[in-house]
N, C-alpha and C positions, 0 to 999 in steps of 0.2 A: 160313547157317543149319542147324542141326541139327534136323530134325522131328520131336520129341520129343511132343510135347504139342499136339494141333491149336489153332490159331486164336492161338497164343502165338508170340511172336517169339523164337527160342531163340537166343542164341551163345555162343561159348566160342573163348576165347586163352588163353593160356600166356605168364606175364610172367617174365623173368628178376632176379626179387626176391619176399622172402618174405610173405605173407599180409599181418604188421603194416604193411610197409610199402604194399602196393598197398589196404589198408583207407582207410587216410588219405586216398586218390584218390576216395574215397567222402564223406568225413564234415567235410574241410578244406578251406576256401576257396580258400586258396591255391593248394592241390594240384590242384583240381577245375578251375580256371579254365587250369591246365596243359596241360591236355588237350581239356576242354570248358566252352566260354562266355567271355564276357569278362568276366563279374561275377557271384559266386555270396554267396548269404548262408543260410547252412546251419546250425541247429541241433541237430547229431544226439544226437536223443534222441526214444524214442518221442511223437509229438505236436507234436514240434519241425518248424519249419517247413522249407521246401527251395524255395529260389528261384535258378534261374540264367537269367542273359541268353545263350542258346546262341547266337544270333547278334543283329545289329543288330537284327531284325526279330520274333524270337522269342523268349518266356523261358517256359520251364518252372516249371511251380509244384504242389508238393504237401507232403506232410508226411512223417517219418520214421516207420514204423510199427514197427518191430522192427531194434534193432539186436546183436549176438552179437561182438565184436570178437573174434577179426579173422577171421572165419568164414563171418559172414553179414551181410547189410544187405536191408532191405526197404523203400520208400518209394511215395508215390504220385505220380502224375506229370499236368501236363495242362498246357495253352497257355492263357497270361493273353493272350485274343484273343475276344469276345463272337460271330467270326465263324466259332471253330473246331467241330467236331465232338467234340475231345476236350478238355473243359472240367477248370480245373485240378482237380488229385487223385482223377479220374474212371478212370485205370487205375492198374496197381501193377507195379514193377519189383522183382525180387528177384534179387540178386547175393550166387552163394556163393563162396566162397575156398578153393581146399583147395592143401595143400603137396603139390609133386610132384617132388621130386629137391631141388635148389636153387632152384625157380623156385616159382608159384602159378598154379595152373590157374582162370581166372574163369569161371565161369558163369553169364551172366546171361538172365534170364526178364521179359520184358514182356507183360503179362496185361491183358484185358479192352479190347484196342483194336476199336472199331466196325465196322468194315469191311476186306477185303480190300486195299483200297486204305492204307488206314491202316498195315493190318501191313505191306504193300511200302515203302510209307513208312519208316517206324520199321526196318525191318530197316535198308534202305540209312544210315540215319541209326547206328545202332548199328554198324555195321561201319565207318562212319568212325570215328565217333568212339573205337570199343574200338582200334582202330590205334593212332589216335594215344596210346591209354591205356597200353598195351604200351612205346611208347619212353618216354613221362611217367615211367611208374612205373618201368621200366628202368633209369633214370638220366638219358637221353637228351632233346633237345630236340625234339618233334614240329615245330618250327619255326610259322609265324602259320599259322591254320585259315582255309585256303582257300572256307571258307565263310562266314564270319563275316559280310559285308560280301553276297553271296548266295550262299544256298545254292542246289543245284541246282533246277530248276523243279519245281514242284509238290510241293517238297520242306519239312517244319515244321521240320527242324535239321538 
């Protein structure tokens, strides 16, 4: 995690693929589930829905806010669970994609998380899933997600 903005989960990864390729992994349901989730319903346009069954127990729900292919995608995020402190659409994720050599630098910022605990949990989650994205978008197979059936204790994704 890169501590650039206080209270925000921020992560960066370098992927061996062009920005156009990586962008599709945030907007195409078939590509999304290669690295995160088991089902995805995505309508990648401002105001379009974002719904990903991340694990068997947790579904992320929000909507796309901004798309600037293949450089930037912004969407809201929360959990479809009445017991959560992070309801659907209550947080915002901004992903920027910058060509770097023959690859893409992906910067992810997850804002508006309500507590240090939720930031720590989501930081671990994004670290896990961005590592899977590096493999999938780079043309590899990240294999079955070990968190699909049982995310680490206390994790929501």
